[in-house]
N, C-alpha and C positions, 0 to 999 in steps of 0.2 A: 167556254165553260166546260164542255164535254172533255176537251184535251186536258184541262187542269185536273178534272176528276179522275181521268184515266192515269195520269201521272201519280196522283195521290194513291190510287189503288196499287199501282206498280211498286211505288216506294214501300208501302206497307208490306206487300208480299215479299220483297227483297229482304226487308227487316226481319220478317218472320222466318225466312229460310236461313238467314245468317245466324239468327238466334238458335234455331234448331241445330244447325251444323255445329255451332260452338258447343252446344250441350253434348252432342254425339261425340265430339273429339275430346271431351274431358276424360282423362284416364280414370278407370275404376280400380286398377291394380298397379302394383309396383314390385320391383325386385329387391329381395333381401339376400345378400351374399355373406356366407359364413366361412371363416378360415381358422381352423383350430389346430393346435399342436399337442401331441401326446396322447390322444384318444386311441383306445384299442377296440376292436370288434367285440361285441357282447355275446355272440352266440345266438341260437335260434329262438330263445325265449324272450329276448328283450331288445328294445330299440332305443335310440336317442330321439328326443323330441324337443324342438325349439319353441319358445314362447315369447310373445311380446306382452309386456305389462302396460295396459292401456287404462288409464284412470283407475288403477289399482286392481284391475281384473286380467287374468291371463287369456291370451288369444293364441292358439296354436299356429305355428308357421309350418308344420309338417314333421314327419318322422324320417329318419334315415338309419341305415345299418353300415354303409360304406364309410370308412374313415379316410378316404382320399379327398383332399380339399385343394382349392375352394369349391364350394357348392352354392347354387343360387336357387332361391324359392320365390314363387309368386304369392304375394300377400295383398289383401285388400288395402287400397291406398289410404283410406281414412285411419285404419289402425296402424299402418306403417308410419304415417306422419305424426300420429299422436302418441306413439309409444315412448315411454320414458326409460324403459329397462328391457334387456334381453336376458333370458334364463334358459339354460339347457338342462333337461332332466333325463333320467333313465326310466323307461316305462315298460310294462309288460307288452309283449308283442300282440297279444290278444287283450284289449283293454277296454272295458265298458265305462270306465270313469272318465268323464270329460275334463276333469281337473288335473293339474300336474301332480305327480307322485312326490313323496317326501325326498326321494333321492335326486337332489339337484346338484349338478357337478360344476357348472359354470355360470357366471352371472356378471353383469356390468351395466352401467347407466349410459345412455346415449349422450353424446356431446355433439350437437349438430347432427350430421348424418352418419356418425359412426360410434361404435362402443367397443372399448377394450374390455374383454371378459377374462375372468380368472377364477380358479377354484379356491383361492385363499380365503375369501370372505364367505363363500357359500358352503364349503366343506370344513375347512380349518386352516390355520396358519401354522405350518411346520418349520418355519425358518429358525426357530430357537429350540427345536426338539433335540433331545439326546437320549442315549440308551446305554444300559449296562446289563451284562448277563454273566452267569456262571455255568460251568459244566458240573453236573451232579445228577445222581439218580435217587431222590429221596423216597421213591415209592417202592423200593425193595431194600433188603438188608445186606445185599452183596456189595462189598467195597471194591470189587475188582472191575466194575463196569461203569465207573462214574462219568467217563467221557461220553456216555450214550444218552445223556439228558441235557437239556438246556432250559434255564429258568431266568426270567427277566427280573432279577432282584439284586440288591446290594447288601452283602453281608460283611462289608469291610470293617464295620464297627460291632462285630459280633459280641455279645449275643443279640444285639439290636439288628433287626433285618428291615430294610425299607424297600420301597418300590425301586426298580431299576430302570424305569422308563419315565421320561417327562414328555407328555404329549398333550395337546389340547383336547378338550371335550368336544366330541364330534356333533354336528347337527343331526337331526333326524334322518334316517335312511342310511346310516353308515355305521360300521364297526371296524375295529382293528383286528388284524389277524397276524400271527406269528408263523414263520416258515423256516424250515431247514432244507437246503437244496442238496439232495443226494444223487450222485451220478447225473447231474444236470436237471433233475426233476424235483420241483418243490413239494415238500410233505408238510402239511399243516401242523402247528403246535396247538391250534385252537383260536377261536375268535373271543374277543373281549371288548368291554366298553370302559372299564376302570382299570388303571394300572396297578391298584393296590388291592385287587381282588382276584380270586382264581378265575381262570377263563371258563368259557361256556361248556366245555367238554371234560372238565376236571374229573367228574365222576363217571363218565362214560368212555373215556379214551380207550382205544383198542390196543394201545402200545404200553401202557403203564404197568408197573409191577403190582404186587398183591397186598401190600401193607398200607394202602391209603391212597389219597388223591394228591399228595404233595403239598407244599406250602401254599398259602393263600395269595399267590401271584400268578401271572400268566407263565406258562412253560409246558414242557412235556418230557417225559421219560420214554425213550425208544427201547424197550426192554423185551417185548414179546411181539411175535408176528414178523411181518416184513413190509417193505414199501420201496418203490423205485429200484427193485431188484437187489435190495439190501436186506439181509436177515439180521434181526435184532437179537441181542444188543450189538452195537456197533461202536465206532469211534468217530466222533463228530469233528475231530481236528481236520482242517482243510475244507470242511463244508462251509457254505455261505448261510448266514443267519439274516433274515429279513423281517421287517415289520411293514405290513401293507395296510391300506385303507380300502375296505370292501363295501360294495353296495349291498343293502339288505332289502329284499332277498337276493341271494347270489347263487347262480347256477353253474359257476365255473370251479373247477378243481385247481386252478392256477391263481396266482396273486393278481390282483387288479393293477392297473397302470400306476396308481399312486403308491409309491414305496418311500416313505420319509426316512427310514433307517435301514442300514445294511452293514454287514461285517463278515470278512472271511475269518474263521476261527484259526488262530496261529497254530503252526505245527508244534510249537513248544508250550502251548496253553496248559496251565496248571489247574487241576481240578479244584473246585470250591473257591476259586480266586476270581475276583471281579475283572471282567474284560470290558473295555469300552467299545461302543459301536460308533460308526460314522454315519454321515449323511448318506441317504439312499440315492438311487439313480434318478428318481422322479419325485420332487417334493411339491411341485406345483404344475397345473395345467393352465394354458392361457390361449388367447386367440383374439380375433377381431370380427366384428359384425358391421356391415355397411348397408345403408339403405338409399 
């Protein structure tokens, strides 16, 4: 009887230790690997931050500044396994808000253990975008410097003038910005949200002339001052015209990586005549996330 009792006690102890060891060996974290293309470094004031969407709520996977991929992060196993979506946002480097910022740049739903992420659904779809512009300087009365201004409008059916850009409405946290590349340096024409309204700096441009703000469309006259080592007025023939998509707020004086439209002004371009833009060098960002 004593031997049977001892065996029963021993069996119970073995079962207890096996159960404990099983619990101790259950992983509490897992790896999340991200691999993105097209991202650029943000500078010292902002970072990228990944998020898992778990039961509709965001869970941070960590921040990063390097755009060398792939990168791997350690995440709580329950959140990792339960996540339905991955989102990448741009956040202030010093950030007291635990929630994602409005500036979300990549997103995609998990299918099994991986997710294909893209900027198309979270920023905008630029696949059907197009642009037109003219060379003109409507903010002064001098007809000799018309090649020193660029305006994103279509006057081919004058006197009717319509928007020269067809671009999707951006999600929160983003704005468009026009650029002229002079001597390899981009110089802004101003930021804007609507293609049929003046841009944000129409009244405060440091380069415009003295007789008004120009037409109610995005654009810029480079008539006074200088930029990129060029004294104004100048001749924009041969310069590159770019439309970019910028995060708001934005601490960079250069175009962001998303550039849906671009065009080199022809050497024989005629003033006040519509010129067609082409697709830009980066209309979409993409990548993959694996758990």
